[in-house]
Biopython code that builds the backbone (N, CA, C, O; Angstrom):
import numpy as np
from Bio.PDB.StructureBuilder import StructureBuilder

atoms = [
    (1, "MET", "N", (103.017, 299.197, 201.163)),
    (1, "MET", "CA", (104.221, 298.482, 201.262)),
    (1, "MET", "C", (103.950, 297.217, 200.309)),
    (1, "MET", "O", (102.939, 296.537, 200.484)),
    (2, "LYS", "N", (104.954, 296.890, 199.211)),
    (2, "LYS", "CA", (105.278, 295.698, 198.689)),
    (2, "LYS", "C", (106.368, 294.883, 199.323)),
    (2, "LYS", "O", (107.463, 295.401, 199.542)),
    (3, "ILE", "N", (106.074, 293.408, 199.681)),
    (3, "ILE", "CA", (106.947, 292.939, 200.275)),
    (3, "ILE", "C", (106.906, 291.517, 198.876)),
    (3, "ILE", "O", (105.853, 291.139, 198.362)),
    (4, "SER", "N", (107.771, 291.166, 198.652)),
    (4, "SER", "CA", (107.999, 289.999, 197.551)),
    (4, "SER", "C", (109.144, 289.133, 197.898)),
    (4, "SER", "O", (110.155, 289.658, 198.366)),
    (5, "HIS", "N", (109.082, 287.842, 197.711)),
    (5, "HIS", "CA", (110.206, 286.910, 198.028)),
    (5, "HIS", "C", (109.869, 285.529, 197.011)),
    (5, "HIS", "O", (108.777, 284.966, 196.948)),
    (6, "SER", "N", (110.733, 285.267, 196.478)),
    (6, "SER", "CA", (110.692, 283.768, 195.862)),
    (6, "SER", "C", (111.192, 282.699, 196.812)),
    (6, "SER", "O", (111.713, 282.875, 197.914)),
    (7, "HIS", "N", (110.937, 281.549, 196.181)),
    (7, "HIS", "CA", (111.110, 280.172, 197.084)),
    (7, "HIS", "C", (110.585, 278.914, 195.791)),
    (7, "HIS", "O", (109.672, 278.754, 194.981)),
    (8, "LYS", "N", (111.608, 278.351, 196.172)),
    (8, "LYS", "CA", (111.292, 277.020, 195.313)),
    (8, "LYS", "C", (110.476, 276.459, 196.141)),
    (8, "LYS", "O", (110.569, 276.615, 197.358)),
    (9, "ILE", "N", (109.115, 275.362, 195.271)),
    (9, "ILE", "CA", (108.754, 274.253, 196.175)),
    (9, "ILE", "C", (109.747, 273.299, 196.305)),
    (9, "ILE", "O", (110.436, 272.931, 195.354)),
    (10, "ASP", "N", (109.890, 272.749, 197.786)),
    (10, "ASP", "CA", (111.212, 271.933, 197.935)),
    (10, "ASP", "C", (110.778, 270.402, 197.802)),
    (10, "ASP", "O", (109.587, 270.253, 197.528)),
    (11, "ALA", "N", (111.419, 269.418, 197.925)),
    (11, "ALA", "CA", (110.883, 268.079, 197.634)),
    (11, "ALA", "C", (109.858, 267.073, 198.459)),
    (11, "ALA", "O", (109.700, 265.867, 198.274)),
    (12, "LEU", "N", (109.274, 267.852, 199.331)),
    (12, "LEU", "CA", (107.931, 267.515, 199.694)),
    (12, "LEU", "C", (107.036, 268.381, 199.605)),
    (12, "LEU", "O", (106.145, 268.695, 200.394)),
    (13, "ASN", "N", (107.366, 268.839, 198.390)),
    (13, "ASN", "CA", (105.863, 270.304, 198.133)),
    (13, "ASN", "C", (105.699, 271.446, 199.070)),
    (13, "ASN", "O", (104.772, 272.214, 199.325)),
    (14, "ARG", "N", (106.698, 271.321, 199.418)),
    (14, "ARG", "CA", (106.221, 272.637, 200.683)),
    (14, "ARG", "C", (106.953, 273.953, 200.495)),
    (14, "ARG", "O", (108.163, 273.726, 200.514)),
    (15, "VAL", "N", (106.672, 275.317, 200.311)),
    (15, "VAL", "CA", (107.191, 276.381, 200.167)),
    (15, "VAL", "C", (106.938, 277.183, 201.422)),
    (15, "VAL", "O", (105.940, 277.286, 202.136)),
    (16, "LEU", "N", (108.468, 277.866, 201.491)),
    (16, "LEU", "CA", (108.726, 278.758, 202.730)),
    (16, "LEU", "C", (107.794, 279.901, 202.959)),
    (16, "LEU", "O", (107.386, 280.269, 201.857)),
    (17, "ILE", "N", (107.226, 280.701, 204.029)),
    (17, "ILE", "CA", (106.551, 281.923, 204.008)),
    (17, "ILE", "C", (107.343, 282.566, 205.228)),
    (17, "ILE", "O", (107.183, 282.282, 206.416)),
    (18, "PRO", "N", (108.164, 283.424, 204.729)),
    (18, "PRO", "CA", (108.602, 284.057, 205.369)),
    (18, "PRO", "C", (108.841, 285.015, 206.575)),
    (18, "PRO", "O", (108.298, 286.119, 206.618)),
    (19, "LYS", "N", (109.566, 284.613, 207.429)),
    (19, "LYS", "CA", (109.164, 284.985, 209.090)),
    (19, "LYS", "C", (108.911, 286.013, 208.810)),
    (19, "LYS", "O", (107.797, 285.927, 209.326)),
    (20, "GLU", "N", (108.927, 287.451, 208.256)),
    (20, "GLU", "CA", (108.729, 288.644, 207.897)),
    (20, "GLU", "C", (107.235, 288.948, 207.861)),
    (20, "GLU", "O", (106.530, 289.808, 208.388)),
    (21, "LEU", "N", (107.012, 287.898, 207.024)),
    (21, "LEU", "CA", (105.667, 288.205, 206.345)),
    (21, "LEU", "C", (104.560, 287.319, 207.208)),
    (21, "LEU", "O", (103.343, 287.376, 207.034)),
    (22, "LEU", "N", (105.230, 286.512, 208.148)),
    (22, "LEU", "CA", (104.327, 285.662, 209.056)),
    (22, "LEU", "C", (103.963, 286.916, 210.598)),
    (22, "LEU", "O", (103.137, 286.779, 211.500)),
    (23, "ARG", "N", (104.620, 287.664, 210.437)),
    (23, "ARG", "CA", (104.824, 288.466, 211.364)),
    (23, "ARG", "C", (103.698, 289.942, 211.170)),
    (23, "ARG", "O", (102.859, 290.451, 211.914)),
    (24, "LYS", "N", (104.139, 290.223, 209.954)),
    (24, "LYS", "CA", (103.132, 290.966, 209.426)),
    (24, "LYS", "C", (101.605, 290.934, 209.269)),
    (24, "LYS", "O", (100.735, 291.805, 209.290)),
    (25, "LEU", "N", (101.607, 289.384, 209.076)),
    (25, "LEU", "CA", (100.224, 288.979, 208.716)),
    (25, "LEU", "C", (99.533, 288.591, 210.268)),
    (25, "LEU", "O", (98.343, 288.429, 210.536)),
    (26, "GLY", "N", (100.415, 288.529, 210.936)),
    (26, "GLY", "CA", (99.877, 288.499, 212.573)),
    (26, "GLY", "C", (99.704, 286.563, 212.320)),
    (26, "GLY", "O", (98.893, 285.774, 212.806)),
    (27, "TRP", "N", (100.581, 286.404, 211.590)),
    (27, "TRP", "CA", (99.912, 284.414, 211.253)),
    (27, "TRP", "C", (101.131, 284.053, 212.790)),
    (27, "TRP", "O", (101.710, 284.866, 213.510)),
    (28, "LYS", "N", (101.146, 282.421, 212.827)),
    (28, "LYS", "CA", (101.984, 281.973, 213.563)),
    (28, "LYS", "C", (102.212, 280.512, 213.895)),
    (28, "LYS", "O", (101.122, 279.965, 213.728)),
    (29, "ARG", "N", (103.061, 279.667, 214.266)),
    (29, "ARG", "CA", (103.157, 278.299, 214.153)),
    (29, "ARG", "C", (101.597, 277.076, 214.494)),
    (29, "ARG", "O", (101.235, 276.718, 215.614)),
    (30, "GLY", "N", (101.292, 276.886, 213.866)),
    (30, "GLY", "CA", (99.987, 276.251, 214.066)),
    (30, "GLY", "C", (98.872, 276.304, 213.743)),
    (30, "GLY", "O", (98.025, 275.416, 213.639)),
    (31, "ASP", "N", (98.820, 277.636, 213.525)),
    (31, "ASP", "CA", (97.635, 278.298, 212.921)),
    (31, "ASP", "C", (97.218, 277.935, 211.055)),
    (31, "ASP", "O", (97.844, 277.911, 209.996)),
    (32, "THR", "N", (95.953, 277.727, 211.465)),
    (32, "THR", "CA", (95.434, 276.578, 210.131)),
    (32, "THR", "C", (95.122, 277.849, 208.925)),
    (32, "THR", "O", (94.712, 278.974, 209.211)),
    (33, "LEU", "N", (95.423, 277.362, 207.562)),
    (33, "LEU", "CA", (95.475, 278.259, 205.931)),
    (33, "LEU", "C", (94.625, 277.449, 205.391)),
    (33, "LEU", "O", (94.435, 276.272, 205.696)),
    (34, "SER", "N", (94.175, 277.987, 204.692)),
    (34, "SER", "CA", (93.118, 277.811, 203.401)),
    (34, "SER", "C", (93.728, 278.449, 202.190)),
    (34, "SER", "O", (93.840, 279.657, 201.985)),
    (35, "LEU", "N", (94.179, 277.274, 201.273)),
    (35, "LEU", "CA", (94.328, 277.410, 199.921)),
    (35, "LEU", "C", (93.298, 277.486, 198.986)),
    (35, "LEU", "O", (92.462, 276.582, 198.963)),
    (36, "CYS", "N", (93.217, 278.572, 198.086)),
    (36, "CYS", "CA", (92.075, 278.796, 197.101)),
    (36, "CYS", "C", (92.619, 279.353, 196.031)),
    (36, "CYS", "O", (93.165, 280.449, 195.901)),
    (37, "TYR", "N", (92.334, 278.118, 194.939)),
    (37, "TYR", "CA", (92.501, 278.426, 193.311)),
    (37, "TYR", "C", (91.073, 278.659, 192.583)),
    (37, "TYR", "O", (90.054, 277.973, 192.509)),
    (38, "ASP", "N", (91.491, 280.082, 192.018)),
    (38, "ASP", "CA", (90.280, 280.457, 191.136)),
    (38, "ASP", "C", (90.562, 280.308, 190.001)),
    (38, "ASP", "O", (91.592, 280.905, 189.688)),
    (39, "GLU", "N", (89.839, 279.472, 188.809)),
    (39, "GLU", "CA", (90.279, 279.307, 187.393)),
    (39, "GLU", "C", (90.482, 280.762, 186.503)),
    (39, "GLU", "O", (91.241, 281.006, 185.566)),
    (40, "ALA", "N", (89.455, 281.636, 187.215)),
    (40, "ALA", "CA", (89.257, 282.692, 186.475)),
    (40, "ALA", "C", (90.883, 283.340, 186.790)),
    (40, "ALA", "O", (91.425, 282.804, 185.824)),
    (41, "ALA", "N", (91.499, 283.763, 187.161)),
    (41, "ALA", "CA", (92.719, 284.243, 188.037)),
    (41, "ALA", "C", (93.695, 283.453, 187.489)),
    (41, "ALA", "O", (94.146, 282.773, 188.410)),
    (42, "VAL", "N", (94.332, 283.155, 186.313)),
    (42, "VAL", "CA", (95.189, 282.006, 185.906)),
    (42, "VAL", "C", (96.367, 282.175, 186.941)),
    (42, "VAL", "O", (96.664, 283.242, 187.477)),
    (43, "LYS", "N", (96.886, 281.169, 187.109)),
    (43, "LYS", "CA", (98.204, 280.511, 187.803)),
    (43, "LYS", "C", (98.040, 281.669, 189.077)),
    (43, "LYS", "O", (99.057, 282.363, 189.057)),
    (44, "THR", "N", (97.343, 282.001, 189.898)),
    (44, "THR", "CA", (96.882, 282.835, 191.276)),
    (44, "THR", "C", (96.517, 281.549, 192.043)),
    (44, "THR", "O", (95.782, 280.680, 191.573)),
    (45, "LEU", "N", (97.023, 281.504, 193.123)),
    (45, "LEU", "CA", (96.590, 280.656, 194.454)),
    (45, "LEU", "C", (96.340, 281.933, 195.806)),
    (45, "LEU", "O", (97.376, 282.557, 196.038)),
    (46, "SER", "N", (95.630, 282.173, 196.307)),
    (46, "SER", "CA", (95.490, 282.661, 197.266)),
    (46, "SER", "C", (95.504, 281.882, 198.821)),
    (46, "SER", "O", (95.242, 280.703, 199.059)),
    (47, "LEU", "N", (95.884, 282.919, 199.733)),
    (47, "LEU", "CA", (96.203, 282.093, 201.198)),
    (47, "LEU", "C", (95.604, 282.612, 201.961)),
    (47, "LEU", "O", (95.608, 283.840, 201.882)),
    (48, "HIS", "N", (94.781, 281.958, 203.095)),
    (48, "HIS", "CA", (93.972, 282.853, 203.518)),
    (48, "HIS", "C", (93.900, 282.090, 205.084)),
    (48, "HIS", "O", (93.673, 280.886, 205.204)),
    (49, "LEU", "N", (94.159, 283.106, 206.357)),
    (49, "LEU", "CA", (94.155, 282.602, 207.292)),
    (49, "LEU", "C", (92.354, 282.056, 207.747)),
    (49, "LEU", "O", (91.335, 282.731, 207.890)),
    (50, "LEU", "N", (92.643, 280.320, 207.888)),
    (50, "LEU", "CA", (91.169, 279.872, 208.141)),
    (50, "LEU", "C", (90.340, 280.804, 209.121)),
    (50, "LEU", "O", (89.216, 280.981, 208.652)),
    (51, "ALA", "N", (90.462, 281.227, 209.900)),
    (51, "ALA", "CA", (89.584, 281.728, 210.631)),
    (51, "ALA", "C", (89.273, 282.851, 210.132)),
    (51, "ALA", "O", (88.254, 283.345, 210.615)),
    (52, "GLU", "N", (89.937, 283.607, 209.101)),
    (52, "GLU", "CA", (89.007, 284.746, 208.590)),
    (52, "GLU", "C", (88.444, 284.418, 207.312)),
    (52, "GLU", "O", (87.884, 285.256, 206.604)),
    (53, "TYR", "N", (88.598, 283.107, 206.982)),
    (53, "TYR", "CA", (87.950, 282.594, 205.309)),
    (53, "TYR", "C", (86.781, 282.944, 205.507)),
    (53, "TYR", "O", (86.263, 283.330, 206.555)),
    (54, "THR", "N", (86.210, 282.776, 204.189)),
    (54, "THR", "CA", (84.339, 282.884, 204.506)),
    (54, "THR", "C", (84.479, 282.253, 203.114)),
    (54, "THR", "O", (85.557, 282.219, 202.521)),
    (55, "GLU", "N", (83.368, 281.769, 202.637)),
    (55, "GLU", "CA", (83.107, 281.035, 201.355)),
    (55, "GLU", "C", (82.311, 282.582, 200.765)),
    (55, "GLU", "O", (81.512, 283.384, 201.249)),
    (56, "PRO", "N", (83.241, 282.400, 199.118)),
    (56, "PRO", "CA", (82.525, 283.682, 198.358)),
    (56, "PRO", "C", (81.302, 283.706, 198.167)),
    (56, "PRO", "O", (80.593, 282.700, 198.141)),
    (57, "LYS", "N", (80.992, 284.633, 198.041)),
    (57, "LYS", "CA", (79.519, 285.365, 198.066)),
    (57, "LYS", "C", (79.138, 286.052, 196.818)),
    (57, "LYS", "O", (80.095, 286.431, 196.143)),
    (58, "CYS", "N", (77.640, 286.366, 196.230)),
    (58, "CYS", "CA", (77.514, 287.127, 195.684)),
    (58, "CYS", "C", (78.008, 288.140, 195.413)),
    (58, "CYS", "O", (78.380, 288.166, 196.586)),
    (59, "PHE", "N", (78.440, 289.142, 194.964)),
    (59, "PHE", "CA", (78.896, 290.593, 195.217)),
    (59, "PHE", "C", (77.527, 291.393, 195.883)),
    (59, "PHE", "O", (77.577, 292.086, 196.899)),
    (60, "TYR", "N", (76.242, 291.119, 195.031)),
    (60, "TYR", "CA", (75.183, 291.898, 194.793)),
    (60, "TYR", "C", (74.361, 291.745, 195.943)),
    (60, "TYR", "O", (73.886, 292.600, 196.689)),
    (61, "CYS", "N", (74.248, 290.081, 195.959)),
    (61, "CYS", "CA", (72.970, 289.753, 196.996)),
    (61, "CYS", "C", (73.014, 288.674, 198.284)),
    (61, "CYS", "O", (72.186, 288.356, 199.137)),
    (62, "LYS", "N", (74.492, 288.243, 197.975)),
    (62, "LYS", "CA", (75.125, 287.452, 199.052)),
    (62, "LYS", "C", (74.780, 285.816, 199.224)),
    (62, "LYS", "O", (74.958, 285.077, 200.192)),
    (63, "ARG", "N", (74.195, 285.539, 197.851)),
    (63, "ARG", "CA", (73.920, 283.845, 198.091)),
    (63, "ARG", "C", (75.493, 283.584, 197.931)),
    (63, "ARG", "O", (76.408, 284.388, 197.750)),
    (64, "VAL", "N", (75.502, 281.988, 198.078)),
    (64, "VAL", "CA", (77.005, 281.853, 198.291)),
    (64, "VAL", "C", (77.050, 280.430, 197.026)),
    (64, "VAL", "O", (77.982, 279.629, 197.105)),
    (65, "ASP", "N", (75.740, 280.222, 195.692)),
    (65, "ASP", "CA", (75.993, 279.534, 194.677)),
    (65, "ASP", "C", (76.600, 280.468, 194.006)),
    (65, "ASP", "O", (76.088, 281.586, 194.043)),
    (66, "ILE", "N", (77.381, 280.344, 193.510)),
    (66, "ILE", "CA", (78.383, 281.043, 192.567)),
    (66, "ILE", "C", (78.261, 280.616, 191.411)),
    (66, "ILE", "O", (78.287, 279.392, 191.280)),
    (67, "GLU", "N", (78.077, 281.528, 190.112)),
    (67, "GLU", "CA", (78.266, 280.981, 188.955)),
    (67, "GLU", "C", (79.446, 281.274, 188.323)),
    (67, "GLU", "O", (80.048, 280.347, 187.782)),
    (68, "ILE", "N", (79.976, 282.594, 188.281)),
    (68, "ILE", "CA", (81.484, 283.180, 187.658)),
    (68, "ILE", "C", (81.884, 284.334, 188.792)),
    (68, "ILE", "O", (81.336, 284.673, 189.841)),
    (69, "THR", "N", (83.010, 284.757, 188.149)),
    (69, "THR", "CA", (83.704, 285.644, 189.139)),
    (69, "THR", "C", (84.114, 286.527, 187.984)),
    (69, "THR", "O", (84.803, 285.964, 187.134)),
    (70, "ILE", "N", (83.902, 287.467, 187.838)),
    (70, "ILE", "CA", (83.975, 288.799, 187.196)),
    (70, "ILE", "C", (85.000, 289.965, 188.089)),
    (70, "ILE", "O", (84.628, 290.416, 189.172)),
    (71, "ASN", "N", (86.231, 290.328, 187.494)),
    (71, "ASN", "CA", (87.401, 291.135, 188.085)),
    (71, "ASN", "C", (87.122, 290.688, 189.862)),
    (71, "ASN", "O", (86.751, 291.468, 190.739)),
    (72, "ARG", "N", (87.313, 289.779, 189.960)),
    (72, "ARG", "CA", (87.234, 289.038, 191.319)),
    (72, "ARG", "C", (86.154, 289.606, 192.091)),
    (72, "ARG", "O", (86.301, 289.871, 193.284)),
    (73, "LYS", "N", (85.074, 289.806, 191.468)),
    (73, "LYS", "CA", (83.692, 289.737, 192.039)),
    (73, "LYS", "C", (82.534, 288.594, 191.979)),
    (73, "LYS", "O", (81.592, 288.615, 191.187)),
    (74, "ALA", "N", (82.724, 287.815, 192.743)),
    (74, "ALA", "CA", (81.320, 286.584, 192.383)),
    (74, "ALA", "C", (80.089, 286.915, 192.168)),
    (74, "ALA", "O", (79.508, 287.757, 192.852)),
    (75, "VAL", "N", (79.596, 286.332, 191.262)),
    (75, "VAL", "CA", (78.124, 286.936, 190.789)),
    (75, "VAL", "C", (77.482, 285.209, 190.805)),
    (75, "VAL", "O", (77.941, 284.126, 190.443)),
    (76, "CYS", "N", (76.254, 285.648, 191.400)),
    (76, "CYS", "CA", (75.166, 284.184, 191.218)),
    (76, "CYS", "C", (74.825, 284.572, 189.841)),
    (76, "CYS", "O", (75.180, 285.548, 189.180)),
    (77, "ALA", "N", (73.653, 283.063, 189.418)),
    (77, "ALA", "CA", (73.422, 283.149, 188.492)),
    (77, "ALA", "C", (72.151, 284.185, 188.436)),
    (77, "ALA", "O", (71.951, 284.939, 187.484)),
    (78, "ASP", "N", (71.510, 284.122, 189.343)),
    (78, "ASP", "CA", (70.546, 285.098, 188.895)),
    (78, "ASP", "C", (70.771, 286.431, 189.111)),
    (78, "ASP", "O", (69.917, 287.317, 189.095)),
    (79, "CYS", "N", (71.805, 286.532, 189.290)),
    (79, "CYS", "CA", (72.179, 288.156, 189.313)),
    (79, "CYS", "C", (73.164, 288.585, 188.000)),
    (79, "CYS", "O", (73.284, 289.680, 187.452)),
    (80, "LEU", "N", (73.800, 287.330, 187.724)),
    (80, "LEU", "CA", (74.088, 287.424, 186.059)),
    (80, "LEU", "C", (73.364, 287.806, 185.201)),
    (80, "LEU", "O", (73.404, 288.680, 184.335)),
    (81, "GLU", "N", (72.378, 286.722, 185.667)),
    (81, "GLU", "CA", (71.079, 286.919, 184.233)),
    (81, "GLU", "C", (70.321, 288.065, 184.424)),
    (81, "GLU", "O", (69.556, 288.271, 183.482)),
    (82, "LYS", "N", (70.260, 289.031, 185.484)),
    (82, "LYS", "CA", (69.612, 290.213, 185.666)),
    (82, "LYS", "C", (70.289, 291.319, 185.119)),
    (82, "LYS", "O", (69.756, 292.271, 184.550)),
    (83, "ALA", "N", (71.853, 291.095, 185.378)),
    (83, "ALA", "CA", (73.020, 291.690, 184.564)),
    (83, "ALA", "C", (72.727, 291.646, 183.096)),
    (83, "ALA", "O", (72.349, 292.612, 182.433)),
    (84, "LEU", "N", (72.946, 290.378, 182.635)),
    (84, "LEU", "CA", (72.409, 290.093, 181.110)),
    (84, "LEU", "C", (71.558, 291.192, 180.103)),
    (84, "LEU", "O", (71.773, 291.830, 179.072)),
    (85, "GLU", "N", (70.218, 290.943, 181.293)),
    (85, "GLU", "CA", (69.237, 291.590, 180.771)),
    (85, "GLU", "C", (69.526, 293.140, 180.436)),
    (85, "GLU", "O", (69.127, 293.846, 179.510)),
    (86, "LYS", "N", (70.017, 293.296, 181.076)),
    (86, "LYS", "CA", (69.826, 294.989, 181.656)),
    (86, "LYS", "C", (71.069, 295.636, 179.862)),
    (86, "LYS", "O", (70.932, 296.691, 179.243)),
    (87, "LEU", "N", (72.009, 294.603, 179.606)),
    (87, "LEU", "CA", (72.871, 294.935, 178.462)),
    (87, "LEU", "C", (72.108, 295.242, 177.389)),
    (87, "LEU", "O", (72.639, 295.552, 176.322)),
]
sb = StructureBuilder()
sb.init_structure("model")
sb.init_model(0)
sb.init_chain("A")
sb.init_seg("    ")
for serial, (resi, resn, name, xyz) in enumerate(atoms, 1):
    if name == "N":
        sb.init_residue(resn, " ", resi, " ")
    sb.init_atom(name, np.array(xyz, "f"), 0.0, 1.0, " ", f" {name:<3s}", serial, name[0])
structure = sb.get_structure()
């Protein structure tokens, strides 16, 4: 099920999250959220409940020193180098 809402950014740079979405996500007033911007996914901002958010890890070896994101999968420098050698 896809739910879509449009809201303008207000004068204090806030955006409303509709109550219907908050209920579906199980988020409530006072929860801490994390905003993540990925330059590879142009004009995309991800919003995560902080308790559930973890630092991106390499899709292959699970290291956290990410070199690049390909098709929304993080890849570290070592795994990227190994993949390029196989091409």
